[in-house]
N, C-alpha and C positions, 0 to 999 in steps of 0.2 A: 225374874226381872231384877236387875241390879242397877241401881243408880249410883254411879261412882263419882258424882260431882260433889265436892265438899263445899258446902255453902248454900246460899239461897238458890232456888230453882223455880222454873215455871214448866209444868208438864201439860202439853197440849194433847188432848184426846179427841179423835174425830171418828164418827160413825154415822153413815147416812147423811142427813142434813144437820146433824148435831156436831157442834164443836164446843168443848168445855176446857177450862184451864184450872189446874190445881197450882196454887202458889204456896210455896213453903219457904219460910225465912231461914231455916236451918237445914243442915244435912239430913238426908233421908236415912231412916233406920228400919231394919226389919225386926218386928216384934209382934207379940200377940195383943198388944194394948194400943189404944188410940193415943196419938201424940201430936205435938205441934204447939207453937206459941200463939199469942194473940194476933200475930200478923198473918196467920194462915188464912187462905180464902179459896172458895170454889166459885168460879165464874162461868156463866154460860155466855159463849161468844156468838154462836149461831144456833138457831135461826134468829133469835133476838138476844141482845146483850142485857145481862143482868148480873148483879152480885147475888148469888144464890145463898151463900152463907159465909160468914167470917168469924173466926174466933179460935180459941185454944182447943187442943185435943180433938181434932176432927180428921186426922189422917191416919191411915192404917195400911201397912204392907206386910204380908206374911206369905212366904213361899215354902217354908220348911217346918214350922212348928206344928206338930201333930195335935189334934184335938181342938184346934181353933180354925175358924174360916180362913181359907187361903185365897190370896189374890190382893187386889188393891181396892180400898174403900175410902170414901170421904163423907163426912157428915158428923154432926155432934151427937146424934142418937145412934149408938151401936146396934140397937135392935132394928132400926129402920134407916140404914144409910142412904144418902141421896144419890151417891155414885157407887156402883159395884162393877168391878172387872174381875171375873173368876180366874182361878189359877191357870187355866189353859189359854187365857188372853184371846179368846175368840169372839167375845161380845162385850158390850157395855150396857149397863142398865142405869138410866138416869131418871130419877123421880118415879121409879117403878115401871118405866117404859123401856123395853129392850131395843137395842140397835146393834147392827153388825160392827165390830171393831175394825176400823180401816187403818188407823195409824196412831202411834204414840210418839211424840217428840219431847225430848227433855232439853231445856235450855238453862244453862248455868248463868246466874246473875252475880255480879260482884265487882270489886275494883280490880285494878291491874295486878296487885299482889296476889289476889285469889287466882287469877288466870295463870300467873307464873307458877304458883304452887301446883295447880292442876296439870300444867305442861310438864313439870318435873315428875309428877306421879306417872303420867303417860309414858315419858321416856324410860322410867324405871320398869314399868310393866312390859314395854316392848323389849328392853334389854333382858329382862328376866325370862320372858317367853323364848327368846332366841337362845339363851343359855340352857334352858331346859329341853330345847328341841334336840340338841346333840347329846346323846348319852353314850359314853364310851364303856364298852363291856370288855372285861378280860375274858380269856378263853374259859376259865373256870366258871365265871358268871354265865357265859353263853350256854354251857352244858345244861344248866338248870333253868334257862329262860323259857317262858311260855311261848314266845315267838318261834323258838326252835322246834318245839313240839308241834305247833301248827304247820310249819313247813314240812315236817316229816309226815304228818297226816295227809298233807296235800300231795305226797309222793315226791318230795324233793329232799332227799337225805344229805346231799352234798350242797354246800352253800357257796363255795368259791367258784363253781363252774356256772356259766350262763346257760348251758344246756341241761335239760332235766333227765 
């Protein structure tokens, strides 16, 4: 899971009859430590609305760092988090009760300048993906390219003919 919104976010998580919201006033980061400012909050939206917890250092996101729990967590006590989504994102545990994970929505919050910055980042990402899609190979590069060997293994030693 990668949250690419720079700035405040609301993350809506739904599973079964449960809907909760994670509110972060700053950009999400992937780390093995709990983080967040005093404005972070965990809200239960359904079946009843309540502010479950609010305060600093209650958010956790780790998908890559070995030796630490992976997934998304929320709560000020790292030994007993209130919300746990494991690394395979197939379930959500809220206050110790498991639910099937049905949806995660991330909403960016901020002013117009934040939106413009986000749109510029998206434009750059689309342009960069398009640029990297077309890879021009010289004849020398093609001779050592792994795709060439795969084609030969599949019984297609000639590449310019449509017939095999």
